[in-house]
C-alpha positions as CSV (number, residue, x, y, z in Angstrom):
1,X,153.2,87.7,112.5
2,X,151.1,87.5,115.9
3,X,148.7,84.5,116.4
4,X,145.8,86.8,116.2
5,X,147.1,88.1,112.7
6,X,147.4,84.4,111.6
7,X,144.1,83.6,112.8
8,X,142.6,86.8,110.9
9,X,144.2,85.7,107.8
10,X,143.0,82.2,108.2
11,X,139.3,83.8,108.6
12,X,139.6,85.7,105.5
13,X,141.1,82.8,103.3
14,X,138.1,80.7,104.6
15,X,135.6,83.2,104.0
16,X,137.0,84.2,100.4
17,X,136.8,80.3,99.9
18,X,133.1,80.1,100.8
19,X,132.2,83.1,98.8
20,X,133.8,81.7,95.7
21,X,132.1,78.5,96.1
22,X,128.7,80.3,96.7
23,X,129.4,82.4,93.1
24,X,129.7,79.1,91.5
25,X,126.9,77.5,92.7
26,X,124.8,80.9,92.0
27,X,126.2,81.6,88.4
28,X,127.2,78.2,87.1
29,X,125.2,77.5,83.9
30,X,123.8,81.0,84.2
31,X,121.3,80.9,81.5
32,X,120.9,76.9,81.6
33,X,119.3,76.3,85.0
34,X,116.6,77.1,85.3
35,X,116.2,76.3,81.4
36,X,114.0,79.5,80.7
37,X,111.5,81.8,82.4
38,X,108.6,80.9,84.4
39,X,105.4,83.1,84.4
40,X,106.2,84.6,87.3
41,X,109.8,85.6,86.5
42,X,108.6,87.0,83.1
43,X,105.8,89.1,84.7
44,X,108.7,90.5,87.2
45,X,110.6,91.5,84.3
46,X,107.8,92.9,82.4
47,X,107.2,95.0,85.7
48,X,110.8,96.2,85.9
49,X,110.7,97.3,82.2
50,X,107.7,99.3,83.3
51,X,109.7,101.0,86.0
52,X,112.7,101.5,83.1
53,X,109.9,103.3,81.1
54,X,109.1,105.9,83.7
55,X,106.5,104.1,86.1
56,X,107.1,104.7,89.9
57,X,104.8,102.2,91.5
58,X,104.3,101.7,95.3
59,X,102.6,98.5,94.7
60,X,101.8,96.2,91.5
61,X,98.4,94.7,91.2
62,X,99.3,92.4,88.8
63,X,99.9,88.5,89.4
64,X,98.1,88.9,92.6
65,X,99.9,91.6,93.8
66,X,103.6,92.3,93.9
67,X,105.7,94.5,96.1
68,X,108.4,96.7,93.9
69,X,111.8,96.7,95.4
70,X,112.9,93.6,93.3
71,X,111.4,95.1,90.3
72,X,113.5,98.6,90.7
73,X,116.7,96.7,91.2
74,X,116.0,95.0,87.9
75,X,115.0,97.9,86.2
76,X,118.4,99.5,87.2
77,X,120.1,96.4,85.9
78,X,118.5,96.4,82.7
79,X,120.7,99.6,81.9
80,X,123.8,97.5,81.8
81,X,122.4,93.9,81.2
82,X,119.6,94.4,78.5
83,X,118.7,90.7,78.4
84,X,115.7,90.5,80.9
85,X,116.4,86.7,81.8
86,X,120.4,87.6,82.5
87,X,119.2,90.7,84.5
88,X,116.8,88.8,86.7
89,X,119.3,86.0,87.3
90,X,122.1,88.5,88.2
91,X,119.9,90.3,90.6
92,X,118.7,87.4,92.4
93,X,122.5,85.9,92.4
94,X,123.9,89.1,93.7
95,X,121.1,89.4,96.4
96,X,122.1,85.7,97.5
97,X,125.6,86.8,98.2
98,X,124.7,89.9,100.0
99,X,122.5,87.7,102.3
100,X,125.6,85.7,102.8
101,X,128.0,88.1,103.6
102,X,125.4,90.1,105.7
103,X,124.7,86.6,107.6
104,X,128.5,86.3,108.1
105,X,129.1,89.5,109.9
106,X,125.7,89.0,111.8
107,X,126.7,85.5,113.0
108,X,130.1,86.8,113.9
109,X,128.8,89.5,116.1
110,X,126.3,86.8,117.7
111,X,128.3,83.6,117.8
112,X,131.9,84.1,116.9
113,X,134.1,83.2,113.9
114,X,133.8,79.5,113.9
115,X,129.9,79.6,113.8
116,X,129.8,82.3,111.3
117,X,132.0,80.5,108.8
118,X,130.2,77.3,109.2
119,X,126.7,79.1,109.0
120,X,127.6,81.1,105.8
121,X,129.2,77.9,104.1
122,X,125.6,76.2,104.9
123,X,123.9,79.2,103.0
124,X,126.5,78.9,100.2
125,X,125.6,75.2,99.4
126,X,121.9,74.6,100.7
127,X,119.8,73.6,97.9
128,X,117.2,75.9,99.2
129,X,119.5,79.0,99.2
130,X,121.1,78.1,95.9
131,X,117.6,77.7,94.2
132,X,116.2,80.9,95.6
133,X,119.4,82.9,94.6
134,X,119.2,81.7,91.0
135,X,115.3,82.1,90.3
136,X,114.3,85.5,88.9
137,X,111.6,86.1,91.7
138,X,111.3,89.1,94.0
139,X,111.1,86.6,96.9
140,X,114.9,86.5,97.3
141,X,114.7,90.2,98.4
142,X,113.0,89.5,101.6
143,X,115.6,87.2,102.9
144,X,118.3,89.6,102.0
145,X,116.7,92.7,103.4
146,X,115.7,90.7,106.7
147,X,119.2,89.8,107.2
148,X,120.6,93.2,106.6
149,X,118.0,94.6,108.9
150,X,119.2,91.8,111.5
151,X,122.9,93.2,111.2
152,X,122.0,96.6,111.4
153,X,119.7,96.1,114.5
154,X,122.6,94.2,116.2
155,X,124.8,97.0,115.4
156,X,122.8,99.4,116.9
157,X,122.3,97.1,120.2
158,X,126.1,96.5,120.6
159,X,126.5,100.6,120.3
160,X,123.7,100.8,122.9
161,X,125.4,98.5,125.3
162,X,128.8,100.6,124.8
163,X,126.9,103.5,125.5
164,X,125.4,102.2,128.7
165,X,128.9,101.9,130.1
166,X,129.2,105.8,130.0
167,X,125.5,106.3,131.1
168,X,124.4,107.8,127.5
169,X,121.8,106.7,125.4
170,X,121.5,105.8,121.7
171,X,122.4,108.4,119.2
172,X,119.5,109.0,116.9
173,X,121.4,108.7,113.9
174,X,122.5,105.0,115.0
175,X,118.8,104.2,114.8
176,X,118.1,105.4,111.3
177,X,119.6,102.8,109.2
178,X,118.0,99.8,110.8
179,X,114.8,101.3,110.9
180,X,115.0,102.3,107.1
181,X,116.1,98.7,106.3
182,X,113.2,97.3,108.4
183,X,110.7,99.5,106.5
184,X,112.1,98.4,103.0
185,X,111.8,94.8,104.1
186,X,108.1,95.5,103.8
187,X,108.4,96.3,99.9
188,X,109.7,92.6,99.2
189,X,107.1,90.1,99.4
190,X,104.0,89.5,101.5
191,X,105.3,87.3,104.4
192,X,107.6,90.4,105.2
193,X,104.5,91.8,106.9
194,X,105.4,89.6,110.0
195,X,109.0,90.7,110.3
196,X,108.5,93.7,112.6
197,X,106.9,91.3,114.9
198,X,110.5,89.6,115.5
199,X,111.7,93.1,116.8
200,X,108.5,93.6,119.1
201,X,109.2,90.4,120.7
202,X,112.9,90.6,120.9
203,X,112.6,94.1,122.7
204,X,110.1,92.4,125.0
205,X,112.4,89.6,125.7
206,X,115.3,92.2,126.4
207,X,113.0,94.2,128.8
208,X,112.8,90.6,130.7
209,X,116.4,90.0,130.5
210,X,118.2,93.3,130.1
211,X,115.8,95.7,131.6
212,X,118.2,98.6,132.2
213,X,119.5,98.2,128.4
214,X,115.6,99.0,127.4
215,X,115.2,101.6,129.9
216,X,118.5,103.6,128.9
217,X,117.7,103.4,125.3
218,X,114.0,103.4,124.9
219,X,114.0,106.6,122.7
220,X,116.3,105.2,120.1
221,X,114.3,101.9,120.1
222,X,111.3,104.1,119.6
223,X,112.9,105.9,116.8
224,X,113.9,102.6,115.0
225,X,110.4,101.6,114.9
226,X,108.9,105.0,113.9
227,X,111.4,105.3,111.1
228,X,110.3,101.7,110.0
229,X,106.9,102.6,110.1
230,X,107.4,105.9,108.1
231,X,109.1,104.2,105.4
232,X,106.4,101.4,105.2
233,X,103.6,104.0,105.1
234,X,103.2,104.8,101.6
235,X,102.6,100.9,100.7
236,X,100.1,100.5,103.4
237,X,98.4,103.7,102.6
238,X,98.1,102.4,98.8
239,X,96.9,99.0,100.0
240,X,94.3,100.6,102.6
241,X,93.0,102.8,99.4
242,X,93.1,99.7,97.2
243,X,91.3,96.9,99.3
244,X,91.1,94.5,96.1
245,X,94.5,94.3,95.2
246,X,95.2,91.3,97.0
247,X,92.0,89.6,96.9
248,X,93.0,86.7,94.8
249,X,95.2,85.4,97.6
250,X,92.2,84.8,99.7
251,X,92.7,81.1,99.3
252,X,95.9,81.3,100.9
253,X,94.2,82.4,104.3
254,X,91.6,79.7,104.4
255,X,93.3,77.8,107.2
256,X,93.0,81.0,109.4
257,X,89.4,81.7,108.6
258,X,88.8,77.9,109.1
259,X,90.3,78.4,112.6
260,X,88.1,81.4,113.2
261,X,85.0,79.5,112.5
262,X,86.3,76.9,115.1
263,X,87.9,74.3,112.7
264,X,91.5,74.1,113.5
265,X,92.3,71.1,111.4
266,X,93.3,73.2,108.2
267,X,96.1,75.3,110.5
268,X,97.1,72.0,112.3
269,X,97.8,70.4,108.8
270,X,99.7,73.4,107.3
271,X,101.6,73.7,110.8
272,X,102.5,70.0,110.7
273,X,103.6,70.0,107.2
274,X,105.8,73.1,107.4
275,X,107.7,71.5,110.5
276,X,108.6,68.4,108.8
277,X,109.7,70.1,105.7
278,X,113.2,70.7,107.4
279,X,114.3,67.3,107.7
280,X,111.5,64.6,106.8
281,X,112.6,62.9,103.8
282,X,109.8,63.2,101.3
283,X,108.2,66.3,103.3
284,X,109.6,68.9,101.6
285,X,108.0,71.5,99.2
286,X,106.2,69.3,96.7
287,X,106.1,71.7,93.8
288,X,108.9,71.0,91.1
289,X,108.7,74.7,90.6
290,X,110.9,75.4,93.8
291,X,112.3,72.1,94.8
292,X,112.8,68.5,93.8
293,X,109.5,67.3,94.9
294,X,109.5,66.6,98.6
295,X,113.0,67.1,98.9
296,X,113.6,68.2,102.7
297,X,115.7,71.3,103.4
298,X,118.3,69.3,105.0
299,X,119.5,65.9,104.3
300,X,121.9,63.1,105.6
301,X,124.1,64.6,108.7
302,X,122.8,68.2,108.0
303,X,119.2,66.9,109.5
304,X,120.7,65.8,112.6
305,X,122.9,68.9,113.3
306,X,119.9,71.3,112.3
307,X,118.0,69.4,115.2
308,X,120.9,69.6,117.5
309,X,121.2,73.2,116.9
310,X,117.8,74.0,117.9
311,X,118.1,72.0,121.0
312,X,121.4,74.0,121.8
313,X,119.4,77.3,121.0
314,X,116.4,76.2,123.4
315,X,118.9,75.5,126.1
316,X,120.7,78.7,125.8
317,X,117.5,80.7,125.2
318,X,118.6,83.0,128.1
319,X,121.5,84.3,126.0
320,X,120.1,87.1,123.6
321,X,121.9,85.8,120.4
322,X,120.1,82.4,120.8
323,X,117.1,83.9,121.6
324,X,116.9,86.3,118.7
325,X,117.5,83.5,116.3
326,X,114.7,81.5,117.7
327,X,112.4,84.3,117.5
328,X,113.4,85.4,114.2
329,X,112.9,81.5,113.3
330,X,109.4,81.2,114.8
331,X,108.0,84.5,113.6
332,X,109.1,84.1,110.0
333,X,107.7,80.6,109.7
334,X,104.1,81.9,110.8
335,X,102.9,82.6,107.3
336,X,104.0,79.0,106.4
337,X,102.2,77.6,109.5
338,X,99.0,79.4,109.1
339,X,98.3,79.5,105.2
340,X,98.0,77.4,102.3
341,X,99.3,75.7,100.6
342,X,102.1,74.2,102.8
343,X,105.0,73.5,102.7
344,X,105.8,76.3,100.7
345,X,109.5,76.8,100.5
346,X,109.2,80.6,99.2
347,X,107.0,81.6,101.8
348,X,109.3,80.6,104.3
349,X,112.2,82.2,102.7
350,X,112.6,84.8,105.6
351,X,113.8,82.0,107.7
352,X,116.8,81.0,105.7
353,X,119.4,82.7,107.8
354,X,118.4,81.5,111.0
355,X,117.8,77.8,109.6
356,X,121.3,77.8,108.1
357,X,123.2,79.0,111.3
358,X,121.3,76.1,113.4
359,X,123.7,73.5,112.0
360,X,126.5,75.5,112.6
361,X,125.5,76.2,116.1
362,X,125.5,72.3,116.6
363,X,128.8,71.6,115.1
364,X,130.5,74.3,117.3
365,X,128.8,73.2,120.5
366,X,129.9,69.4,119.9
367,X,133.5,70.8,119.5
368,X,132.8,72.6,122.9
369,X,131.6,69.2,124.6
370,X,134.7,67.4,123.1
371,X,137.0,70.1,124.6
372,X,135.2,70.0,127.9
373,X,135.8,66.1,128.0
374,X,139.0,66.1,126.6
375,X,140.9,68.9,128.6
376,X,144.5,67.4,127.6
377,X,143.9,67.1,124.0
378,X,143.4,70.7,123.0
379,X,143.7,69.8,119.1
380,X,140.7,67.3,119.3
381,X,138.1,70.0,119.6
382,X,138.8,72.1,116.5
383,X,139.7,68.8,114.7
384,X,136.3,67.5,115.4
385,X,134.4,70.7,114.4
386,X,136.4,70.8,111.3
387,X,135.8,67.1,110.6
388,X,131.9,67.5,111.2
389,X,131.8,70.7,109.2
390,X,133.6,69.4,106.1
391,X,131.5,65.8,106.0
392,X,128.4,67.5,106.6
393,X,128.9,70.5,104.2
394,X,130.6,68.3,101.7
395,X,127.7,65.9,101.3
396,X,125.3,69.0,101.2
397,X,127.5,70.4,98.3
398,X,127.7,67.5,96.3
399,X,123.9,66.4,96.6
400,X,122.8,70.0,95.9
401,X,125.1,70.1,92.8
402,X,123.5,66.8,91.6
403,X,120.1,67.4,92.6
404,X,119.9,70.9,91.2
405,X,121.8,71.1,88.0
406,X,121.7,67.4,87.0
407,X,118.2,66.2,88.3
408,X,115.9,69.4,88.8
409,X,117.4,71.1,85.8
410,X,116.9,68.3,83.5
411,X,113.5,67.5,84.8
412,X,110.8,67.2,82.1
413,X,108.0,69.1,84.4
414,X,110.8,71.5,85.0
415,X,111.6,72.4,81.3
416,X,107.9,72.7,80.8
417,X,107.1,75.0,83.8
418,X,110.3,77.3,83.2
419,X,109.5,77.4,79.1
420,X,112.8,75.8,77.9
421,X,111.3,75.5,74.4
422,X,110.4,79.2,74.4
423,X,114.1,80.1,75.7
424,X,115.4,78.0,72.7
425,X,112.9,79.4,69.9
426,X,113.9,83.0,71.0
427,X,117.6,82.0,71.0
428,X,117.3,80.9,67.6
429,X,115.5,83.8,66.4
430,X,117.9,86.1,67.9
431,X,120.5,84.5,66.3
432,X,118.8,84.8,62.8
433,X,118.9,87.7,60.7
434,X,115.5,86.6,59.4
435,X,112.8,89.0,60.2
436,X,110.0,87.3,58.4
437,X,106.6,86.8,60.7
438,X,106.6,83.7,63.1
439,X,103.7,81.9,64.5
440,X,104.4,80.5,68.0
441,X,102.4,77.8,69.3
442,X,101.8,76.7,73.3
443,X,99.7,76.3,75.9
444,X,98.5,79.4,77.8
445,X,98.4,81.2,74.7
446,X,95.8,83.8,76.1
447,X,97.8,85.2,78.7
448,X,101.4,83.6,80.1
449,X,102.9,82.4,77.1
450,X,103.2,85.6,75.2
451,X,104.4,87.6,78.3
452,X,106.9,84.7,78.7
453,X,108.1,84.8,75.0
454,X,108.1,88.4,74.6
455,X,110.7,88.6,77.6
456,X,112.9,86.0,76.1
457,X,112.8,87.1,72.7
458,X,113.6,90.8,73.7
459,X,113.4,92.2,70.5
460,X,110.7,94.4,68.5
461,X,110.9,92.0,65.4
462,X,110.0,89.7,64.1
463,X,106.1,89.9,63.9
464,X,104.8,87.3,66.2
465,X,101.6,85.6,65.9
466,X,100.0,83.1,68.6
467,X,98.2,80.0,68.1
468,X,97.8,76.3,69.3
469,X,99.1,73.9,66.7
470,X,97.0,70.9,68.1
471,X,93.9,72.5,66.6
472,X,94.9,75.7,64.4
473,X,97.1,77.1,61.9
474,X,97.8,80.7,61.2
475,X,99.3,82.9,58.2
476,X,100.3,86.6,58.7
477,X,99.2,89.1,56.5
478,X,101.1,90.3,53.7
479,X,103.9,87.8,53.6
480,X,104.4,84.9,51.4
481,X,106.7,83.1,53.6
482,X,106.8,82.8,57.6
483,X,107.9,80.5,60.0
484,X,106.2,78.1,62.6
485,X,107.6,77.7,65.9
486,X,106.2,74.7,67.8
487,X,107.1,73.4,71.4
488,X,107.4,69.7,71.8
489,X,104.2,69.8,73.8
490,X,102.0,71.3,71.0
491,X,102.8,69.5,68.0
492,X,101.0,70.4,64.8
493,X,97.9,68.5,64.4
494,X,97.8,65.5,61.9
495,X,94.9,66.9,60.1
496,X,96.8,70.2,59.6
497,X,100.3,68.6,58.7
498,X,98.8,66.3,56.2
499,X,97.1,69.3,54.4
500,X,99.6,72.0,54.8
501,X,102.9,70.6,55.8
502,X,103.4,67.5,54.4
503,X,107.2,66.7,53.7
504,X,108.3,70.3,55.2
505,X,111.4,69.9,57.2
506,X,112.3,71.9,60.2
507,X,115.0,74.6,59.8
508,X,115.9,74.3,63.4
509,X,115.1,71.9,66.2
510,X,116.0,70.5,69.4
511,X,114.3,68.0,72.0
512,X,112.0,70.8,73.1
513,X,111.1,72.4,69.9
514,X,111.1,72.7,65.9
515,X,111.1,75.6,63.7
516,X,109.6,75.2,60.2
517,X,109.4,77.2,57.3
518,X,105.8,77.9,56.3
519,X,104.5,78.8,52.7
520,X,101.8,81.2,53.6
521,X,100.9,82.3,50.2
522,X,100.3,78.3,49.3
523,X,98.2,78.1,52.4
524,X,95.7,81.0,51.4
525,X,95.5,79.5,47.8
526,X,94.4,75.9,49.5
527,X,91.8,77.4,51.6
528,X,90.3,79.5,48.9
529,X,89.8,76.3,46.9
530,X,87.6,74.9,50.1
531,X,83.9,74.6,49.6
532,X,82.0,77.9,50.9
533,X,79.0,77.8,52.8
534,X,76.1,79.0,51.7
535,X,76.4,82.8,53.0
536,X,80.0,82.8,52.8
537,X,82.3,84.9,53.6
538,X,80.1,85.2,56.6
539,X,81.2,88.1,59.0
540,X,80.8,88.1,62.7
541,X,80.7,91.4,64.6
542,X,82.3,93.0,61.8
543,X,85.9,91.5,63.3
544,X,86.3,87.9,61.4
545,X,84.8,86.4,58.4
546,X,84.2,82.8,57.8
547,X,85.8,81.9,54.5
548,X,84.8,78.1,53.9
549,X,85.0,74.7,55.2
550,X,86.7,71.2,54.8
551,X,84.2,68.5,56.0
552,X,82.9,65.2,55.2
553,X,79.2,64.8,54.1
554,X,79.1,61.5,55.5
555,X,80.7,60.0,58.7
556,X,80.8,56.8,60.4
557,X,79.6,56.7,63.7
558,X,82.6,54.2,64.6
559,X,85.3,56.6,64.0
560,X,84.0,58.5,67.1
561,X,84.7,62.1,65.9
562,X,83.4,64.2,63.2
563,X,86.4,66.4,61.9
564,X,85.4,69.9,60.5
565,X,87.9,72.5,59.2
566,X,86.9,76.2,59.0
567,X,89.0,78.7,57.4
568,X,88.9,82.4,58.4
569,X,90.2,85.8,57.9
570,X,90.6,88.8,60.3
571,X,88.8,91.8,59.2
572,X,90.1,94.4,61.8
573,X,91.7,94.0,65.4
574,X,89.3,94.1,68.0
575,X,89.5,94.3,71.9
576,X,91.1,91.2,73.4
577,X,88.8,88.7,75.2
578,X,88.1,84.8,75.6
579,X,86.1,83.7,72.8
580,X,85.2,80.6,71.2
581,X,83.9,79.2,68.0
582,X,81.2,76.7,68.3
583,X,79.9,73.8,66.2
584,X,76.7,72.1,67.0
585,X,75.1,69.1,65.5
586,X,71.2,69.7,65.7
587,X,68.7,66.9,65.7
588,X,65.1,67.3,63.7
589,X,63.9,69.6,66.3
590,X,66.6,72.0,66.1
591,X,68.2,71.0,69.6
592,X,71.7,69.9,70.0
593,X,72.0,66.4,69.6
594,X,72.6,64.7,72.8
595,X,73.0,61.1,73.9
596,X,73.9,60.0,77.3
597,X,74.2,63.5,78.5
598,X,76.9,64.1,75.8
599,X,76.1,66.7,73.5
600,X,77.4,66.5,70.0
601,X,79.1,69.7,69.9
602,X,82.7,71.5,70.1
603,X,83.7,74.9,71.2
604,X,87.2,76.2,70.7
605,X,89.5,79.0,69.2
606,X,93.2,78.1,68.5
607,X,94.3,81.8,67.6
608,X,93.5,84.1,70.3
609,X,92.0,87.3,69.8
610,X,95.2,89.3,71.1
611,X,96.9,88.0,68.3
612,X,94.7,88.8,65.5
613,X,95.8,91.2,62.9
614,X,93.8,92.5,60.1
615,X,94.4,90.4,57.0
616,X,95.7,87.3,59.0
617,X,93.9,83.9,58.1
618,X,93.6,80.8,60.1
619,X,92.2,77.4,59.7
620,X,90.6,76.0,63.1
621,X,90.0,72.1,63.5
622,X,86.7,71.3,65.2
623,X,86.5,67.6,66.5
624,X,82.8,66.8,67.2
625,X,82.1,63.7,69.2
626,X,79.7,61.4,67.3
627,X,80.0,57.8,68.9
628,X,76.9,58.2,70.9
629,X,74.6,59.5,68.1
630,X,71.9,57.6,66.4
631,X,72.5,56.9,62.6
632,X,70.9,59.7,60.6
633,X,71.1,63.2,59.3
634,X,72.1,66.3,61.4
635,X,72.1,70.0,60.7
636,X,75.3,71.8,61.4
637,X,75.8,75.1,63.1
638,X,78.3,77.5,63.6
639,X,78.9,80.7,65.5
640,X,81.1,82.5,68.1
641,X,80.3,83.7,71.5
642,X,82.3,85.3,74.6
643,X,83.3,83.4,77.4
644,X,82.7,86.3,79.9
645,X,79.0,86.6,79.3
646,X,78.1,83.6,76.8
647,X,77.1,86.6,74.4
648,X,77.0,85.3,70.7
649,X,78.2,87.3,68.1
650,X,76.1,88.9,65.4
651,X,76.6,87.3,61.9
652,X,76.1,89.1,58.6
653,X,76.2,87.6,55.1
654,X,78.1,89.1,52.3
655,X,75.8,92.0,51.5
656,X,75.7,93.0,54.8
657,X,72.3,91.5,56.0
658,X,72.1,90.3,59.4
659,X,71.7,86.4,59.8
660,X,71.2,86.3,63.5
661,X,73.6,84.6,65.9
662,X,74.7,81.7,64.0
663,X,75.0,80.3,60.3
664,X,73.9,76.9,59.2
665,X,76.6,75.0,57.4
666,X,74.6,72.3,55.9
667,X,73.7,68.5,56.7
668,X,75.8,65.7,57.8
669,X,75.0,62.1,57.6
670,X,76.0,59.7,60.4
671,X,76.2,56.1,59.4
672,X,76.8,53.1,61.4
């Protein structure tokens, strides 16, 4: 076996080992970390299911605007991995591995085998690359496509150099693949729109450094750009025809708008924050969603090697490989440098590949320096390179594992943001054969929570209702027994627990949730015994009717709050919308009682309208502040209104006679 064959086998073994390590980091604790779905992930899964159902979008306007390439990949994956959470995680993990392999062959072409192996080892174990390869978000598609494009472009460039030796230009077919990949990159994530600038600037650089190369191959390079434009054209035609598709992202460009007005401070602030995120401890992405708050991209020895790699690349800027990496890094950082908030790791995701190669460049450069100094000790340079690589990568791998799986994965805020409770509730329901209705409590019950839970549950039964247990309790129609699913952050209100759930034990629980049996028939019987108001049942907008009340007649001001419980029945399903039930205490002049600018009123609705089903009944708690009121008698009025336009709902009595836009519930006396 020749020395070259031995080296090739060593290279193959090391690459396989690195890939296996990357697989472990990307697929270990597959559905435990992250502990559930974030809203953006759930929305991405929902959009993928729309594609699987027959949609062929060029662009999604949901969620502030989303390019669809990732969603097509997830839609395809759902054919053999039907669980949306697993499909998202699998696609992201595979894309991370594709990025790693593409980076290896790219680094090998540009810098040689040692730099390639060390560089992809950094991709394998960096906290940043690991976390983005495990989250079910479309952003990972950008770093994968930009790396594949770079690899195809350099293959084209190598072919151009070979053809120059024979005085022939590039064959058109050679330019199509990199052009297609560059065009597809625009379908990944908004920051991809700066990626074509990388190649414009690098071609300009080559015109400076290798003018004959450009002159001999300008037709092929032009074809490369033309193909990219043609592939990306449908997206930009769509965006031009739908100018409001991305208006909700306008706040992100405020630093640029401020600069155009002559105020450069916001741009300088975002640029400074971005440049510090690589090595300054405490200056990384502050959002716990994507990072341990403030954790920089590199830590320890890796920080020093990253800086050294940048310096080496700047010194060697006249070499095309180094110039390309620096141009790539600088251009891909522009969205983070110029927009808010900063630093934001996901907006800088297109820089992952050039960022990871910098410590590898530094490590090999240090070895070259040692070899130059110690000419008589040929073993010293490779030994030094291996030692530096093992120490820096070993430190990074251990801290990444600990920080990601042990610390980040168990962080209380992470478990909340990634809906660990909904993941566990869904798993419990999926494992049971019980299909009785389940009422699920939570924050964000108007929008995000139902989307997240629907993707986690991933089955058409059981019937689901939504409510906020801190202020309401709902019983589904046509059932005597149902279940209540309560995340730990929305426990059942004490007033409701005492009346309807006293002594009831959970049938399943964890630190994040409790699942209770709920006697819906007994609940209905209890509220039927409540005191009716004068005109009860009072119907509002022909959609909902007030059944009765549970309230004191006299309340001490010292208690601070007047609790009023109202009972309701859904008459018919209406159009979803943001609505509130209001309760006001009126003074002798018929005005809302106010003291020190604090009105005696409470507006809320703990059972969102999108969850209403005909025949459902619920109890709503109102907590009216009275600590500032003067002792005396006050009139209680109740009604509903829409948040969108503040229009009150029309009320009717039991005979259908109009009552205006509110009803009077009697008097309450406030005593000292």
